[in-house]
N, C-alpha and C positions, 0 to 999 in steps of 0.2 A: 223382615229385612236383616241382612247381615251387615251391621253397622261398620265393622272393620273393613269388610270388602268395599262397602260404599265409599268410605273415606279414602281407600287406596285408589278407587276408580276416579273419584273427584280430583285427587292429587295428580293422577296420570293425565286427566283432561287439562289441568292447569299447566303441567309441564309440556304437553304436546300441542296445546293451543286450539284443539278442536275435538269434538266427540268422535269424528271419523278417524283421526290420527291416533287417538287414545285407543279406540276399538281395534285398530290394526295391531298396535303394540300388545294389547291384552288378548288378542285372538277371539274376540267376540264381535257382535254386530253393533253398529252405532245406536240402534234402537235400545239394545240392552243397556248400554252406557247411559243414554239419556234417561231411561227409566230409573236406574239406580240413583243418579244424581237428583232427579225430581223427588224420589222418596226420601233422600237424605235432607234435601231442602225442607221438605214438609216436616220431618222429624225435628230439625233444628229451628224451624219457623224463621228461616233466614234464606234469602236468595243468594246463591253463591256465584252464579253466572248470569250475565245479560246476553240474551240470544236474539239474533235477527236471522233473516234468511241466509245472509252471506257472511255473518260476523259473529264471533263469540268473544266476550271479554269477562274478566273476573270482577266482581263487585268489590267495594272497599271492605265490607264485612267478610266476604269470601276470601279475600287476600289475607286478612288477619288470621282467619281460622286455618287456612291451608298452610300458611307459613308456620303456625304454631304446631301443627301436627306432623310437619315434614320430618323433624328429627325423631320423634317417637315411632313413626312408621318405619324409618330406617333401622331403629333398634329392634323392632319386631321382626323385620326381614332378616337381620343379622342373627337373631336368636333362633329363628326357624331354620336358617341355613346351617347353623352350628349343630342343631339337633339332627338334621338330615345327615350331616357329615359324620356325626357320631354313629348313627345307625349303619351308614355305608362303609365305615372303617372296619374292615374285617380281614381275615386270612392269617397265614403264618408269618411271623416276623423273626428272622434269624439275626442275632446280634452277637458280636464278639466283644468281650470286655475282660480286662484283667481280674482274676478272682478276688483279690483283696479289695480292689476298688469297687467291684460289684457288691461285695458284702458290706462295705462301709457307706457307700454313697448312692448306689443305684437300687438295690433290692429293697431297702427300707421304704421306698415310695411307690413300689410297684402295685400295691393293693389299690391305691388311688387311681392309677392308670387303668387297672382292670375294671374298676367300677365304672369308669367313664367309657371305656371301649371293651365291653365284654366279649365281643366277637373276634378280637385279636388274640391269636395263640402265640404267646411269647416263647421263643427258643433261644435262651441265653447260653452262649458257650463261654465258660470261664477259662481263659487261656492267656498266657503272658507272651503274646507275639503280635506282630503286625500282619494282618491278613490281606489277601487280595480279594477285595469285595466281589468283583465280577466273576473271576475265575472260580472262587469258592462258594459263590451263591449267597453271600451275606447281604442283608438289607442295609445295615450300618454297623459301625464298630466304634469302640472307645479305646483310646490309647495315647501314647506320647511319642515324641521323636518321629513324626511323620516325614517321609521323604517327599520332596516336591512332586506333585502329580496334578496336572491341569484337569484331569478327569474327575477329581474329588473336590467336594466341598467340606472344609474343616472348620468347625465352630468351637472356639475355646470354652472350656468348662472351669478350669482352675490353673493357677500358677503355683508351683510347689518347688521345694528345694530339699536336698538331703542335708541332714545334720549329724554331727558326731554325738553319740550318747552312750551312757553306761549306767549300771545300777548303783545306788548309793553304797551298797554292800561291797561291790567290786572295788569302787574307788577308795573306800575305807581300808580295804585290805591291800591294795596295790598302788595307792597314791594317785594323785590327779596330775595328768600331763599338762605342762605349761606351754610347750611348743610342739610343732609337728614332729620334730626330731625325737621328742620324748616317746612318741608312739611305738618306736622300735623296741622299747622295753616292756610293752604291754601285750596282752593277748588280744588279738583282733578277730572279729567275726567277718568273714569274707563271703561275698556272693559269687557263686559259680554259675556261669551261663548254662541253662539247661538245653540250649541248642548247639553251642560250640564246645561246651565242656571246659572253657577257660575261666580262670579266676579273674575277676574284674578289679582293675586298679581303681584307686580312689582319686577322683579329680577334685582337688581342694582349692577353693578360692580364698585368698588372703589379700586384703587391701586392693581389691580389684584385679589381682593377677591370679591365674589358675595354674597350679602345678600338679603333676601326677605323682601319686605316692603308691608304692606297692607294699601293702601290709603283709606281715607274716601271719598267715591264717591259722590261728589255733583251732578255729571251727569254720567249716565251709558249708554253706547252705545254697540251695537252688531256688528258694522262694523268698522274695523281698520282704513280705510281711513277717516271716519267721525271724528275720534279723532283729527286729524290735523285741520279739518274744524272748529270743536268746539273750539279748542284752539285758532285759529286765530280770532274767533268771540268774544274772551274775556271770555269764560266760565270757564277758570281755567288752571291748569297745566296738561299736558298729557305726558305719555310715549308712543312715537309713532315711527314707523319705519322711518329712515332717508329718505327713498324714498317717503314717504307720506308728509314729512315736508319740503323737500329740496327747492322746488320752493318758498314756503312762507318765508323760512329763507332768501333766496337770495333776495327776493323782500322786506324784512323788515317787513312782516306781522306777523312773528313769531321770537322769540328770544330763543336761547338755555338757559336753566336754569341748574345750577350745571354742568357746562361744563366738569368737571373732572369725572362726573358720567354718566354711560350709561348702557343700557341693554346688555346682552350677544350677541355676533355676531352670525348670523345665515346665512345659505346658501339657495339660491333659486335654484332648480334643474328642468331640464326637464327629465322626466323618461318614460321608455317604457319597454315592456316585452322583455326579452332576448330570441331571437330566431335566428336560422341559416339564415332563409330567411325573413328579415324584409320587409314588403310591401313597394313598391317604394314611395307611397304617404307619409307614415310615415317617411321614411328616408329623403325625400325631405323637409318635414316640420321641422324635428329636425335640419337638417343642416341649414335651413333658420333661425330658432330661435337662434341657436348658433352663426350665423354670424351677426345678427342684434341687438339682445337684449342687449348684453354687451356694445354696443356703442350708445345706444339710448339716447335721450335728457335727460331723467330723471336721468340717472346715471352721465351724465355731470353736472347736477344740484347738485347732491349729492357731487361730487368732489368740485364744487364751494362753496357749503355750508360749507364744511369742511375747505376749504382754507380761507373763510371769517371769520370763527371762530378763526383760528390761527392768522389772522391779527388783 
């Protein structure tokens, strides 16, 4: 006798109230249900149900046993469903994600995703732009500054902010700015948009108010991650996302400048098309990213960088 099957059948009889009702739910005959229950009772040496021609009731001992096994049986069903879902999760998954964010926060955990879902073929496109999921055939994307779109589901991953920083060597040679106005006498590293070609002004928040500052760009770059690299190399002062600068700040290769000033906070999202039946591969990847990215090493470094600034 399959004891687990017999326990599940007995539990179904208890819930349905009769052998025939349980048989209909399970897709078997009432005789098969009755036989399994009888075999289980014989194994347990305990009568689970009182039977008459027109009535079925659970015994006191049967009630205790069936109530105790209800939760474990649900756990078994959940585990089997999860295993089936893992096997059924397959196909190509096309994802857009900013290159630097992918390298820091997404790619380090992909091996675990591949182990769990070996039949999913990951196609990560590293690009710093907001994509049209449906028109461009993406399953999901990661990015910031999403435009309102009722057809998208956006799940937040992290809240970040840009900070002003420079290398200790640069500050030793050129002095430490004390006010925003002092930045005019410093070399600044500026981001140029790789889509519009325009130099991006700095939005600086001071005492809750945001003002726009147009730095004189001694060095212009089109990659946000490179701003921190250039600043650490002594090229000047950069306004850079804390996630790009955190490790260098913790290691002492970068120093916060004008610590009371920072750029406006922004959120990083993972977003996907709103649909009733989301493909299993998309759901699995979204759940994986939500579980791993917020606790990844780079955000621990961001926290450490913030704490070291306060110390």
